[in-house]
ZADO-1210 file (C-alpha; in nm, 4 decimals, padded with zeros to 6 digits):
<atoms>
<atom x="13.0056" y="05.3500" z="10.7933" code="UNK" pos="1"/>
<atom x="12.6676" y="05.5385" z="10.7406" code="UNK" pos="2"/>
<atom x="12.6318" y="05.9173" z="10.7444" code="UNK" pos="3"/>
<atom x="12.3826" y="06.0629" z="10.9475" code="UNK" pos="4"/>
<atom x="12.1036" y="06.2173" z="10.7506" code="UNK" pos="5"/>
<atom x="12.0015" y="06.5631" z="10.8455" code="UNK" pos="6"/>
<atom x="11.6759" y="06.6233" z="11.0257" code="UNK" pos="7"/>
<atom x="11.3914" y="06.6920" z="10.7971" code="UNK" pos="8"/>
<atom x="11.1947" y="06.8644" z="11.0689" code="UNK" pos="9"/>
<atom x="11.4819" y="07.0991" z="11.1336" code="UNK" pos="10"/>
<atom x="11.5752" y="07.1936" z="10.7917" code="UNK" pos="11"/>
<atom x="11.1889" y="07.2779" z="10.7400" code="UNK" pos="12"/>
<atom x="11.1181" y="07.4694" z="11.0120" code="UNK" pos="13"/>
<atom x="11.4306" y="07.6789" z="10.9506" code="UNK" pos="14"/>
<atom x="11.2971" y="07.7651" z="10.5941" code="UNK" pos="15"/>
<atom x="10.9422" y="07.7677" z="10.6829" code="UNK" pos="16"/>
<atom x="11.0060" y="08.0476" z="10.9452" code="UNK" pos="17"/>
<atom x="11.2399" y="08.2198" z="10.7054" code="UNK" pos="18"/>
<atom x="10.9844" y="08.2089" z="10.4154" code="UNK" pos="19"/>
<atom x="10.6709" y="08.2853" z="10.6407" code="UNK" pos="20"/>
<atom x="10.8898" y="08.5942" z="10.7301" code="UNK" pos="21"/>
<atom x="10.9065" y="08.6769" z="10.3430" code="UNK" pos="22"/>
<atom x="10.5230" y="08.5943" z="10.2994" code="UNK" pos="23"/>
<atom x="10.4301" y="08.8285" z="10.6114" code="UNK" pos="24"/>
<atom x="10.6464" y="09.1214" z="10.4839" code="UNK" pos="25"/>
<atom x="10.4670" y="09.0834" z="10.1199" code="UNK" pos="26"/>
<atom x="10.1575" y="09.0657" z="10.3030" code="UNK" pos="27"/>
<atom x="10.2210" y="09.3643" z="10.5266" code="UNK" pos="28"/>
<atom x="10.3342" y="09.5788" z="10.2086" code="UNK" pos="29"/>
<atom x="09.9671" y="09.4913" z="10.0272" code="UNK" pos="30"/>
<atom x="09.7381" y="09.5633" z="10.3367" code="UNK" pos="31"/>
<atom x="09.8981" y="09.8828" z="10.3952" code="UNK" pos="32"/>
<atom x="09.9189" y="09.9692" z="10.0470" code="UNK" pos="33"/>
<atom x="09.5570" y="09.9005" z="10.0350" code="UNK" pos="34"/>
<atom x="09.6278" y="09.6208" z="09.7597" code="UNK" pos="35"/>
<atom x="09.5352" y="09.3131" z="09.9865" code="UNK" pos="36"/>
<atom x="09.1802" y="09.2773" z="09.8264" code="UNK" pos="37"/>
<atom x="09.3257" y="09.2114" z="09.4811" code="UNK" pos="38"/>
<atom x="09.3181" y="08.8505" z="09.4678" code="UNK" pos="39"/>
<atom x="09.5771" y="08.8382" z="09.2112" code="UNK" pos="40"/>
<atom x="09.8316" y="09.0022" z="09.3764" code="UNK" pos="41"/>
<atom x="09.7290" y="08.8340" z="09.7288" code="UNK" pos="42"/>
<atom x="09.7817" y="08.4754" z="09.5526" code="UNK" pos="43"/>
<atom x="10.1280" y="08.5610" z="09.4452" code="UNK" pos="44"/>
<atom x="10.2183" y="08.4599" z="09.8076" code="UNK" pos="45"/>
<atom x="10.1910" y="08.1021" z="09.6830" code="UNK" pos="46"/>
<atom x="10.5008" y="08.2003" z="09.4866" code="UNK" pos="47"/>
<atom x="10.6816" y="08.2620" z="09.7911" code="UNK" pos="48"/>
<atom x="10.5437" y="07.9313" z="09.9723" code="UNK" pos="49"/>
<atom x="10.6783" y="07.7354" z="09.6550" code="UNK" pos="50"/>
<atom x="11.0304" y="07.8980" z="09.6626" code="UNK" pos="51"/>
<atom x="11.0375" y="07.8182" z="10.0617" code="UNK" pos="52"/>
<atom x="10.9499" y="07.4475" z="09.9560" code="UNK" pos="53"/>
<atom x="11.2118" y="07.4290" z="09.6725" code="UNK" pos="54"/>
<atom x="11.4840" y="07.6077" z="09.8907" code="UNK" pos="55"/>
<atom x="11.3908" y="07.3879" z="10.1940" code="UNK" pos="56"/>
<atom x="11.4252" y="07.0784" z="09.9986" code="UNK" pos="57"/>
<atom x="11.7376" y="07.1926" z="09.8034" code="UNK" pos="58"/>
<atom x="11.8916" y="07.3067" z="10.1183" code="UNK" pos="59"/>
<atom x="11.8226" y="06.9132" z="10.2886" code="UNK" pos="60"/>
<atom x="11.9402" y="06.7438" z="09.9505" code="UNK" pos="61"/>
<atom x="12.2709" y="06.9564" z="10.0022" code="UNK" pos="62"/>
<atom x="12.3038" y="06.8243" z="10.3714" code="UNK" pos="63"/>
<atom x="12.2543" y="06.4880" z="10.2587" code="UNK" pos="64"/>
<atom x="12.4958" y="06.4361" z="09.9731" code="UNK" pos="65"/>
<atom x="12.2501" y="06.5001" z="09.7046" code="UNK" pos="66"/>
<atom x="11.9823" y="06.2433" z="09.8208" code="UNK" pos="67"/>
<atom x="11.6305" y="06.2887" z="09.9372" code="UNK" pos="68"/>
<atom x="11.3662" y="06.0563" z="09.9213" code="UNK" pos="69"/>
<atom x="11.0018" y="06.1134" z="09.7739" code="UNK" pos="70"/>
<atom x="10.8924" y="06.1025" z="10.1581" code="UNK" pos="71"/>
<atom x="11.1471" y="06.3350" z="10.2865" code="UNK" pos="72"/>
<atom x="11.0599" y="06.5917" z="10.0249" code="UNK" pos="73"/>
<atom x="10.7009" y="06.5422" z="10.1183" code="UNK" pos="74"/>
<atom x="10.7678" y="06.6050" z="10.4950" code="UNK" pos="75"/>
<atom x="10.9537" y="06.8964" z="10.4588" code="UNK" pos="76"/>
<atom x="10.7088" y="07.0629" z="10.2230" code="UNK" pos="77"/>
<atom x="10.4641" y="06.9834" z="10.4500" code="UNK" pos="78"/>
<atom x="10.6246" y="07.1372" z="10.7534" code="UNK" pos="79"/>
<atom x="10.7207" y="07.4449" z="10.5621" code="UNK" pos="80"/>
<atom x="10.3655" y="07.4942" z="10.4596" code="UNK" pos="81"/>
<atom x="10.2385" y="07.4554" z="10.8071" code="UNK" pos="82"/>
<atom x="10.4736" y="07.6926" z="10.9434" code="UNK" pos="83"/>
<atom x="10.3995" y="07.9368" z="10.6496" code="UNK" pos="84"/>
<atom x="10.0497" y="07.9138" z="10.6952" code="UNK" pos="85"/>
<atom x="10.0375" y="07.9534" z="11.0677" code="UNK" pos="86"/>
<atom x="10.2466" y="08.2562" z="11.0884" code="UNK" pos="87"/>
<atom x="10.0633" y="08.3951" z="10.7926" code="UNK" pos="88"/>
<atom x="09.7152" y="08.3472" z="10.9804" code="UNK" pos="89"/>
<atom x="09.8722" y="08.5140" z="11.3078" code="UNK" pos="90"/>
<atom x="10.0015" y="08.8022" z="11.1278" code="UNK" pos="91"/>
<atom x="09.6841" y="08.8651" z="10.9804" code="UNK" pos="92"/>
<atom x="09.4786" y="08.8490" z="11.2882" code="UNK" pos="93"/>
<atom x="09.7094" y="09.0554" z="11.4670" code="UNK" pos="94"/>
<atom x="09.6943" y="09.3088" z="11.2072" code="UNK" pos="95"/>
<atom x="09.3314" y="09.3526" z="11.1957" code="UNK" pos="96"/>
<atom x="09.2737" y="09.3306" z="11.5799" code="UNK" pos="97"/>
<atom x="09.5339" y="09.5628" z="11.6484" code="UNK" pos="98"/>
<atom x="09.6827" y="09.7689" z="11.3752" code="UNK" pos="99"/>
<atom x="09.4204" y="09.8369" z="11.1366" code="UNK" pos="100"/>
<atom x="09.0660" y="09.7548" z="11.3060" code="UNK" pos="101"/>
<atom x="08.8539" y="09.8833" z="11.0059" code="UNK" pos="102"/>
<atom x="09.0250" y="09.6249" z="10.7658" code="UNK" pos="103"/>
<atom x="08.7740" y="09.3601" z="10.8022" code="UNK" pos="104"/>
<atom x="08.4808" y="09.6124" z="10.7700" code="UNK" pos="105"/>
<atom x="08.6344" y="09.7059" z="10.4234" code="UNK" pos="106"/>
<atom x="08.6623" y="09.3745" z="10.3329" code="UNK" pos="107"/>
<atom x="08.3078" y="09.2392" z="10.4424" code="UNK" pos="108"/>
<atom x="08.1855" y="09.5653" z="10.2344" code="UNK" pos="109"/>
<atom x="08.3636" y="09.4600" z="09.9098" code="UNK" pos="110"/>
<atom x="08.2212" y="09.1381" z="09.9591" code="UNK" pos="111"/>
<atom x="07.8619" y="09.2654" z="10.0022" code="UNK" pos="112"/>
<atom x="07.9077" y="09.4880" z="09.6918" code="UNK" pos="113"/>
<atom x="08.0229" y="09.1512" z="09.5136" code="UNK" pos="114"/>
<atom x="07.7117" y="08.9741" z="09.6008" code="UNK" pos="115"/>
<atom x="07.5240" y="09.2524" z="09.4686" code="UNK" pos="116"/>
<atom x="07.6772" y="09.2464" z="09.1531" code="UNK" pos="117"/>
<atom x="07.6223" y="08.8856" z="09.1125" code="UNK" pos="118"/>
<atom x="07.2240" y="08.9557" z="09.1935" code="UNK" pos="119"/>
<atom x="07.1993" y="08.8001" z="09.5115" code="UNK" pos="120"/>
<atom x="06.8782" y="08.8835" z="09.7175" code="UNK" pos="121"/>
<atom x="06.8920" y="09.0693" z="10.0294" code="UNK" pos="122"/>
<atom x="06.8370" y="08.7332" z="10.2571" code="UNK" pos="123"/>
<atom x="07.0987" y="08.5539" z="10.0807" code="UNK" pos="124"/>
<atom x="07.3606" y="08.8642" z="10.1391" code="UNK" pos="125"/>
<atom x="07.2596" y="08.8908" z="10.4787" code="UNK" pos="126"/>
<atom x="07.2919" y="08.5031" z="10.5478" code="UNK" pos="127"/>
<atom x="07.6275" y="08.5236" z="10.3566" code="UNK" pos="128"/>
<atom x="07.7370" y="08.8137" z="10.5700" code="UNK" pos="129"/>
<atom x="07.6457" y="08.6649" z="10.8713" code="UNK" pos="130"/>
<atom x="07.8408" y="08.3543" z="10.7999" code="UNK" pos="131"/>
<atom x="08.1532" y="08.5279" z="10.7029" code="UNK" pos="132"/>
<atom x="08.1413" y="08.7130" z="11.0287" code="UNK" pos="133"/>
<atom x="08.1673" y="08.3739" z="11.2195" code="UNK" pos="134"/>
<atom x="08.4981" y="08.3594" z="11.0345" code="UNK" pos="135"/>
<atom x="08.6409" y="08.6792" z="11.2070" code="UNK" pos="136"/>
<atom x="08.7803" y="08.4993" z="11.5287" code="UNK" pos="137"/>
<atom x="09.1497" y="08.4761" z="11.5953" code="UNK" pos="138"/>
<atom x="09.1044" y="08.0890" z="11.6293" code="UNK" pos="139"/>
<atom x="08.9402" y="08.0401" z="11.3250" code="UNK" pos="140"/>
<atom x="09.1622" y="08.2997" z="11.1429" code="UNK" pos="141"/>
<atom x="09.4716" y="08.1177" z="11.2659" code="UNK" pos="142"/>
<atom x="09.3682" y="07.7822" z="11.1957" code="UNK" pos="143"/>
<atom x="09.1959" y="07.8511" z="10.8933" code="UNK" pos="144"/>
<atom x="09.5117" y="07.9984" z="10.7305" code="UNK" pos="145"/>
<atom x="09.7249" y="07.7279" z="10.8492" code="UNK" pos="146"/>
<atom x="09.4572" y="07.4371" z="10.7535" code="UNK" pos="147"/>
<atom x="09.4260" y="07.6083" z="10.3769" code="UNK" pos="148"/>
<atom x="09.8126" y="07.6560" z="10.3497" code="UNK" pos="149"/>
<atom x="09.8742" y="07.3228" z="10.4569" code="UNK" pos="150"/>
<atom x="09.6310" y="07.1579" z="10.1905" code="UNK" pos="151"/>
<atom x="09.7601" y="07.3520" z="09.9050" code="UNK" pos="152"/>
<atom x="10.0997" y="07.3336" z="10.0438" code="UNK" pos="153"/>
<atom x="10.1050" y="06.9381" z="10.0779" code="UNK" pos="154"/>
<atom x="09.9482" y="06.9112" z="09.7274" code="UNK" pos="155"/>
<atom x="10.2488" y="07.1314" z="09.5718" code="UNK" pos="156"/>
<atom x="10.4821" y="06.9110" z="09.7804" code="UNK" pos="157"/>
<atom x="10.3582" y="06.6301" z="09.6172" code="UNK" pos="158"/>
<atom x="10.4397" y="06.7716" z="09.2730" code="UNK" pos="159"/>
<atom x="10.7478" y="06.9425" z="09.3787" code="UNK" pos="160"/>
<atom x="10.8975" y="06.6237" z="09.5690" code="UNK" pos="161"/>
<atom x="10.8653" y="06.4164" z="09.2472" code="UNK" pos="162"/>
<atom x="11.0722" y="06.6430" z="09.0489" code="UNK" pos="163"/>
<atom x="11.3287" y="06.6842" z="09.3287" code="UNK" pos="164"/>
<atom x="11.3608" y="06.3372" z="09.4586" code="UNK" pos="165"/>
<atom x="11.6986" y="06.1658" z="09.4436" code="UNK" pos="166"/>
<atom x="11.6784" y="05.8471" z="09.6208" code="UNK" pos="167"/>
<atom x="12.0275" y="05.7105" z="09.7965" code="UNK" pos="168"/>
<atom x="12.1041" y="05.3999" z="09.6140" code="UNK" pos="169"/>
<atom x="12.0211" y="05.0499" z="09.7959" code="UNK" pos="170"/>
<atom x="12.3328" y="04.9277" z="09.8224" code="UNK" pos="171"/>
<atom x="12.5989" y="05.2316" z="09.8545" code="UNK" pos="172"/>
</atoms>
């Protein structure tokens, strides 16, 4: 008699949504407080993503009698990352489009000042700013956040799955 394994997708989606919500709240706090431009603080969102991946894998193992293959872990982590990235991108776009419409202007100005500090020419700065403006639409913001988070989450999942896997014995 074999036990039915829990669904990788349902576990990953559940925890992906929960931790994406935590990530959105963290981002909202940073944006409202004016600290979102601080790259060090903003990168702490990846700790939330790591926690989401670990909790989702742990929950899957609990539902699966302590077992999780490397592939299952990789799938869980990748789905959690995709959900996290998509909802983060969606939130960011909604925030800058409807809540704080001046936000992107401040970010662009900060980028311009950084380019000036780096000693770039006016032509280089103008080209960089024109390129940055191309990435401000809803599709590029949402898709960009999803893809970047998916790639980073996949790499993290490779590592976390290797540590957390516990393959079911062949003849059990």
